[in-house]
N, C-alpha and C positions, 0 to 999 in steps of 0.2 A: 703488643699482646694481641693474639687472635681472640676474637669474641664470637660467641654463638648467639645469634639474635641479640637480645639486649644484655646477655650475661657474658662478659669477656672471659676468654681463657687464653693463655699465652702459649706461644711456641716459636721455635726458631729453625730455619733451614740454612745450611751453609753450602754455598756453591763456590768452589774455587776453580777458576780457570779464566782468566781475563775478564770475566764479568762477575762481580760479587753481587748477588741478588739477595737482599735481606728483607724478609718480611718479619718485622720485629713485634714482640708483645710488650705490653707495659711501656717500655722505652726501647726503641731500636738500639741495637749495639752499634751505634754510629761510629764508623772509623773516622778519626779526625784528619782525614786526608785533606779536607777543605781548609783545615787550619794550618797547613804547611806554609812556610815562609815564601815571600815573593821571589826570593833568590832561588829557592827550590823549583818553583814553577818555571822560572826563566831557563834554568838548566834543562828541565825536562822538555820544554818546548823547543829548545835549540837543537835537540836531536831529531832525527827523522822518525816521525810517528808511524806506527804499524798500521797498514791499510788492509790487511787480510789475515785470517786465521791460517794456521798450518794446514797442509793437505789432510784429507780425511783420515788416512792411516795413522796420523799422529795426534788424533783427538781422543782424549780419555775422560771419563766421568765416573764419579762415585756419588750416587744419589740416595740419601737416607731419609726415611720417614718413620717416626716413632709415635704411634697412637696409644699403645698399651704399655703399662708399666707393672712390673712384678711387685714393687713396693706400694702397698695400699695407701701410703701417705702422699703419693704423687698422683695428681688428678689425670684422668684419661683425656685424650684429645680426639677430635672428630674427623679431621681431614688430612693429617700429616702423611699417612700412607698413600692416599689417593693423589695428593700433591706430588709426591715423589714419583709415582708411576706415570702420571700424565706428563710431567716434565721430561722424564726419561724417554717417553714415546715421542715427544716433540723434538727432542735432540736427535733421535734416530731418523724420524720420518721427514723432518723439515730442516734441520741444522747440520746435516752431514756427518753425524757421529756414527762410527761403525757400531752395529748392534752388539757385537761381542766385546766391545770396549766400553760399554755403559753398564755399570753394575748397580743394581737396585737392592738395597737392604730395607725391608719394610715389615711392619708388624703382622701382615697377613701372608707372609711368605713361609716356605718350609724352614726348618731350624737352621740350616746352613746359610740361609739368607735373611735371618731375622736380625734386627738392629741391636744385638747385645754387644757389650763392650769388646769381647774377644774378637768377634767377627769384624767390627768396625776397625779396630787396630790392625788386624791381620790384613784387611783390604788396603789400608793406608800403607802398611809396610810393603805389600806386594807391588804397589805402584812405583816404589823407588827403583825397581829394576825394569819397569815396563815403559814408563813415559820418557820419551827422548827429551833432551835439553831444548831442542827447537820445536817441541810439541806444545799442546794446550791441555791443561788440567782443569777440570770442573768438578768441584766437590760441593754437595748440597746436604745440609742437615735440617730436617724439619722435626721439631720436638721441643722438649723443655730445656731451658738453660738456667743456670743458677750461679750466683756469686757468693763466695764465702771467703772471709779474710783477705779481701782485695784481689782474689783470684777468680777467674771465670771458668765454669765447667759446663760441658754438654752432658745431658742426661740420656744415656742409652736405656734400653728396655730393662736392664737389670741393675740400674743405679739404686743406691740407698741414700736417703737424706735425713737420717734420724738425729742429726745434730752433731754427730761424731765426725770431726774433720778427717781423721785417719780413714774412717770407713768411706767417706765421700771420695777421698783421693784414690782409694783402692777400687771403687766401683764406677765412678763417673770418669769423664775424659777431660783433663785440663785443656783449656783453649790453647795454651802455649805449646802443648804436645801436638795438637792438630797442625798448628802453624809451622812448627819446626819440622815435622815429617813431610809437609808439603815442600818446604824450603830444601830439604835434603834430596828431594827428587831431582833438583837442578833445573826443573822446567822453568822457562822464561815467560810464559804467558799463563795467567791464573785467573779463574773466575770463582767467586765465592758467593753463595746464597745463604743468608742467615734468616731463620724464621723461628725465634725462640722467645719465650717470656722470661724476663729476668726478675720478675717478682717471685715470691715463694711458690714453687710448683704445686704445693699442697693446696694452693688457693687462699691461704690465709693473708698473704700480703697483697694489698690493693693499691699501694702508693706507686708513684711513677718510677722511683728508684733509678735515677738517671745514671747513664753510663759514666764510669770513672775513667781518668786518663790511663791508668794502669791496664784496665780491661781493654781499652781501645788499642793501645800499643801492641797488644798480643796478636792483633789481626793485621797490622800494618805490613806492607811490603815496600821495600825501598827501591823505587825506580831510579832515583838519582845515582845511587851507588851500584846499580845493575844487579841488585838482589833478584829482581825480575825485570823484564823489559817493558811489560805492560800488564795492567789488570783493570778490571771494572767491578764496581759493587753497586747492586741495585737493592734498595731497602723497601720493604713492603709498606713502611710508614715512617714518617719523620718524628723527630724528638717531640715528646709530649702527646703523641697520638696513639691510637690503637689499631691493630690489624684485625679485621673481622672475618668471621666465617659463618656460614649457615649450616645447620644440620641437614637440610634438604639437599644442598649442593654437594656436601661432603668434600668441599674444597674451600680454600681461602679465596677471597676476592682477588688478592694480589697474584697468586699462582694461576688462577683462572685467566686473568688478563694477560699474564706473562706468556702462557702457553698459546692463548689466542693470538697474541701479537706475533710470536715466533712463526705461527702457522700462516700468517698473512694479513691479519687485521692491522698490523703496523706498517704495511707496505707503502712505498712511495709510488708515484705515477709510472715508474718503470717496473713495478712489480717486485722491488727489492725491499727487504726488511734490514735496515742498517742499525748499527748499535745506537746511534743518536735517535733514529726513528722509534726504536723500541722504548728508549727512555722517555721520549715525549708522549708516546701512546700510553704508557703506564701512568705518567703524571696527569694525563688528561682523563683517562678512562676510569681508573679506580675511584677517585673521589666522587665522580658523577654517579657511578653505579651504586656505591655505598649509600649516598644521599637518597637516590631514587628508591632503594629497597628498604633502608633502615630509618630514613628521616634526616632532615637537614642538620639535626643536632649531632649526628654521628660523623666524625671526621677521620678520614684516612688518606694521607698524602704521601705516596711513594717518593723516594729520592734516589739519586745515584751519584757515585763518584767514579770517574774514569780517568786513568792516567796511562799515557804511552800509546794510546790508540788514536787514529784519525777516525773519530766516531761517526762522522757523517759520510764516510766512504767505506767503512768496513761492513760488508754484507754478511749477515748471519744466515739468512734464508731467502728463498724466492717464493712468490705466491703461486697459486695453482695455474693462473693464466700466464704462461711464460712463452707463448708461441713465438713472440718477437725476439726472445732471448736464445732460443734453442740453437740458432745458427751461429751465435756469437759466443762470447765468453763472459762469465760473471765471476769477478775476483772473489776468491775465498769460498766459493760455493762448490761443493762436489758435483760432478756431472750427473751422477746417479740421482742426486736430490732434484736436479732440474728435470731429469727424465720422469721421476715419480710425480713431480708437480704437473708436468705436461699431461701425463696419463690421467691423473685425477681430474684435470680440467675437461677432458673429453669423454670420460668413461660412460657418462649418461647421454652422450650426444646421439642424435639420429642422422647426422650428416656423414655420409661415407667418406667425404673428403678429409674429415678430421682423422680418421683411422688410416687413410692413405698417407697423410702427412706424417703421422707417427711412424709408420713403417718405412717411409723414405728416410727419416732422420735416424731411426733405430731399427734397422732390418733384423738385427740379432738382439734386440732389447729384452729387458726382463718381462715385458708384457706383449712381446711380438706375437706369441701364439694366441693370446686372448684377442689382440687386435685383428688378427686374420679371421678368427671365428666370428667376431662382431661384423667385420666387413662382409663376410660370406652371408651371414644371416640377414643383414640389412639389404644386401643385393637381392637375395632370394625373396625377401618380403616385398621389395619394390616390384619385382617381376610378377608376383602373385597378385599385387594390387593394380596391375595394369600399367606399371611403370612409374607409379608415384613414389618418389625417393624417400620422403620423410613422413612416416605414419603419425608423428606427433611428438611433442616434447615429453622427455622422461621415458621413452620407449625404445631405447637404443637396442634392446634385445627383445624381440617379440615373444609372446607366450610360448610359441613352439620354436624349436631350433631349425636347422637347415632342412629338416625333414618335411617342412611345410610345402615344398614344391616337388615332393616325391622321392627325394633321396633318403637314405637310411643313415641314422647317426652311427650305427655300427660300422658302416662302410668307411667313414672318415677315420675310425679307430683302427682300420686294418683287420677287422674281424670278419671272417667268412664262415668259420665253424667254431663251435663252442669247445669247452674243455674236453680233452680226450677225443676230439674229432666229431663230437656230437653235432648234428646239423642245426643250423640256425633257421628259425622260421621268421616270417614277417607278419606284423599286424598293424592295423590302422587305429588311430585314436582321435578323439576330439579334444581340443584345447579351447579355453575361454579366457578372454582378457576383460578385466573390469576397471572402472575408474575409481576415484577416491571415495565415492559414495557406495561402491559395490555394485554399480549398474553395469551390465554387459555392454561392451563397446566393440567387441570383435570375437568371431568364432572361426576356428581353422581346423583343418585336418592335418594330422601328423602320421608318421610311420616309424616304427622301430623294429629291431630284431631281438629274438629271444630264444632260449632253449628250454626244454621241458624235461623234468625228472619225474618218473612214475613212482609214487610212494606206495602204490598198492590200493586195492579196494576202490578203484576209480578216483583216487585222490592224486592230484599232480601238483608240482611246484614249478612256477614259471619264473625264469630268471632273465631279466632284460639287460641287453648290452648298453653300457654307458660309455660314450667316447672319451678318449684322453683329452685333457684340456687344462686350462689355467683359469683361475677366478680369484676375486677378492673376497676373502672369508671374514665374517664378522660385521660389525657396525662401524661406520665412520664416526670419528670423535664428534663431529658437528651434529650428529643425530642423537647423541646420548641423552641430552636434556629432553628432547621430544619423546624418546622411548620411556624415559623415567616418568614423564607426565602421563603417558598412556597407562603405565602400570599403576600409578598413584591415583588415577581417575576413579578407581573403584575401592580405594581405601576409605574406611569410615572416618567421620570427623574425629579428629584427635587421636587417630590410630597411628602413633609415631612408629611403632614396630613395623607396621605395614609399609610406611613411607621409607623407612630405612632399608627394608628388604627390597623395595622397588629400585632404589638408587643402586644398591649393590648388584642387583640382577642386570641392570643395563650396563654397568661397568664391566661385567664379566665378558661382554661381547667385543671388547677392544684389547689391543689395537687391531684395526683392520689390516690384513696382511695378504700378500699374494701366495697362492698355493698352486702347485703344478701336480697333476695326477695322471697316472697311467690308466688305460681303460680297464673296466671291471664290469661284473654282472651284479645286479641287485634285484631282490624280490620285486616283482610287479606289484604285489600287494603285501600288506602286513601278514605275518604267519597266521593262518586261520586255525580254528579249533579242530577241524577235520585233519589238517596237516599235523597239528600237534599230537593228536591221538595216534596217527599213523607212525610217528617217530617215537612216541613215548613207550610203545610196546616193543621197540627194538632193544637189544641187550644193553645193559648199563655200561657206561664208560667210567664215570667217576661218581655219579650220584643218582639216586632214584628220582623219577619224575611222576608227578600226579597226572594221570591221563585226562582228568576233567577239572582243571583248577579254576575255570572262569566263573565270574559272577553272573554274566549275561550269556545264556546258552544258545548256540546255533552253529551249525557246521561252517557257515560262511562268515560268521562273525570273527573278528580278530581274537586270538587267544589273549587273555589278560590274567592278572594275578600270578604272573611269573616273574621271578627275580632275574637279575643279571646272571647269576650262577646257573639258574635253570636254563636260560637261553644258550649259555656256553655249552652246557651238556647236550642240548638239542642239536647244536652245530656239530659237536663231536660225534654224535650218533649218525647224523647225515653223512659226515665225511667218511666214516668207516663203511657205511652201506654202499656209497657210490665211488669211493676211491679217489675223490677230489676234495679239496679243503674248503668246507663251508665255514664261515665265521660271521661275527657281528661286524658291521661297518665301522671304520674309523669315523671320528667326528667330522673330519675333513671330507671324506667320501659322502657322508650323509648330507651335509649342507650343499655340496656340489650337486648331488643327485636331486635334492629337494628344489634347488633353484631352477634346474632344467634349462640353464642358459640365460636366466634373467638376473637383473641387478636390483629389482624392485623389492619391497618388503615381503611380498608373497609371489609365488610362481605365477599367479593369476594377475599380477600387477600391483596397484597401490593398495588394494584392500581384498577382502573376502566377502562372500555372501553365504547364507545357509544352504544354497543350492550346490555350493562348491566344497564345503567342509562341514564337519560335525563338531560344533563348539557351543559355548554358552551364548545363545543369541541375545540374552539380556545385557551382554557386555561387549558391544561392538567396538570397532577400531576407528579412531580419528573422527569421531562425530557422525559416523554413518548410522542409519536407522537400526533400531532393535529388531530382532527376528526371533523365531521359535528356538526352544531348547529341547533336544530329544532326551536328555538325561540318561543316556545309555549309548552303547556302541551301535554302529550300523554295519551291514554286510559289506565286505570289501568290494570295491568297484561299483557299488550301488549308486554313488553320486555321479558316475558316468563321465565326468570330465577329468582328464589326466593333465600332468604338467608337460613341459616341452620334451622330456625324455620318455614320455609314455608311462609314467608311474602314477599310482593312485593313492589317495589318502596320505600324502606326505604331510599335509597340514591337518591336524586334529585327529579325532577318533580315539587313539591311544598314544601316549608317549612311547618312543621307541629307544631301546637300549643301544648304546654304542660301546665300542671296546675300550675307550679311553678312561683313565682315571680323571677325577675332577681336578681342574686347576681354576683358580679364581679369575684368571684372565688369560690372554694369549701371549703374554711376554715369554719368550723362549719356546714358543710352540713350533713344531716341525712344519716345514713348508713343502713336503714331498707327498702329502696325502697319507702318511703312515699314522698309526694310532699313537697318541701321546701317553705312554704308560710308565714313564719315569717321573719321580717326584709327585707333587700333588697330594691329594688325600686318597691314600690307598684303600680306604674303607668304603669309598663311594665311587660311582661311575656316572658317566654322562648320559642324559636322556634328551631326546630331541622330538620336536613336532607338535607337542601340546596334546591335550585330552579333551574329551567331549564336555567336561565341566569347566574348562578354562575360558578366560576372556581371550579375545582375538589377538591381542598383543603377544600372548604366549605362543601363538601359532606361526609367528613370522619365521622366515627361513633362517634368520640369524639367532633366533631365541634359543637359550640354553637352559636345561634343567639338570638336576642331579638327584641321585637316590642311593641309599646304602646298597651294596652289591647283593645282599640277600633279602632285600625288602620286596614284598609283593603288594600289589595294589590293583584295583579294577581299572586303573589308568595306565598300567605298565604292560606293554607288549613289545614287539620287535619285528624286524625283517632281516634277511640274511644276505650275505655277499659272497661271491666267488671271484678270485683274481683272474684276469684274462689269460695270465701265463700259466694257469693251473695245468 
């Protein structure tokens, strides 16, 4: 059973694919593999044990997490959906599973991916024609399980448990059905993760309710008779113990450790995470962590059963530091996973040799463009510093891009004229870099190119050229806990709603993923009230515009109290006036532009100061000193310091609308810079950058916000974009 703090709640995940990882509630659904006869073991051991997983293209996974139930008699869970998503991310990023072959069904997904009975059975049925016999199938179920009449059932979101056996059979999923459909795929390597409470899901049953022989047999796979060639099962806890979870963590201890282990915490001294190493890491880490957090009286001891694998040689993943492995081979690990790990190990480096080595090994790699950009900027920074090669740890990309030594970012993008042949002008700007306390440690000059549109009445619109490039969007998994703590820092004592919101907000920034963008133009400043009025008097395209919507009045102040729909109308009127397409930025374009070539939390480095952005000075970031709060907007450009692309007020002042519909995380997000407008919550849109009333954590480059598309607020503004190919 999963328990939240001192009150246990149960749940089960099922992972089928050579590793059966089971985090069990009440009593783990312990497969009695260990009770097999000595003769069976001898037969298994006499065969050649499998030493590696199938190639990447043959790995498939179905990962299910059920937190919410339609039946009010079934208690809600706290972390099943997050467990499913974090596991899926680890499988793709670290264990070599193709992203399009990992399916997540979770309670916070759109209807077609919610864990209802029909969706689960349909996905299991589909796998029969997709997974090859010599492939690997991993199936995970996190949610409630129940036993009635000697039969085991998994409870999807629409299960009913009112005591009527016929209704239960019609709405829940019998365990034997799951097992049989997996068997019918013909796949010979299977991993199963079980994380379910077998006490009464309504919470009335508190006994241990031990697993029966009949229930256990339903999950057995016969290695001896070649029903499968190999499988492994990891259990979140052993018989008689409980699997715990915290509300704050929004995950179970078991899955947290499992994902951590796959990503490298379970690695040996060669940087490899083996099947045996992962088993030992879970058995060592989970009991210790539970005891540290919940007290010595709380016991959770994971266990595992592995058959048919050479567990100490089968490599599941490699760690981030794999430079010594890049030139060789790693059995069972996809080369792209090694490349990704290599890149993650150097992405914050200030040593040019690291990026030269990457380009030597991967001249056409997935991060080659980003590596060349980093190498160019580090080299330029070294020249401007008088030949000093390494400006300091954590500053692999200086606050200004290659323009710090006089070159223009638009030149690298191949831009010499703007849309329609309009000439590009050049301007210089100042950039500032600060340390973790917000103190200035570096100042530099930069240069960028831009074009100007005349809106009439001496009002102009300046559009800055942003070079094509590649970057890592979002927040690394390892930073989620830190970001959550930063948001929770200002939650009141006992304000659980605030703490839940903070955890959800940080999780919206993952998984971190590579995005490649074409060059584009973006507003040098947020749209001002003068610019808004100049466009509001133009003929209507789809809707009327209020010429003076703002709460804070001033020509050079950003326009606010405008909705997403208002901003789209503004762009439509601009487009018709000038004959080129103005639009809101995609979320990818916005974050790329905001970062200005940096990988730090802010374009200015590790922190912000009141001299660099307009925010709630009483709520600083990461322990830095408090500062003043202006409690209103400031004139665009008045803070004088730009980011590395020459853009102003990307952090703070007002939230800025993006084109994208809101999605709860980046699973399935586009990687080409386009707006993500399919799926998600169609009634809401993405906001970026933070507002003058927000704490500094909300102003990070990766921070995401959302608002109803017709909502207006004194914190809502925007800036516009034009494609370079216009």
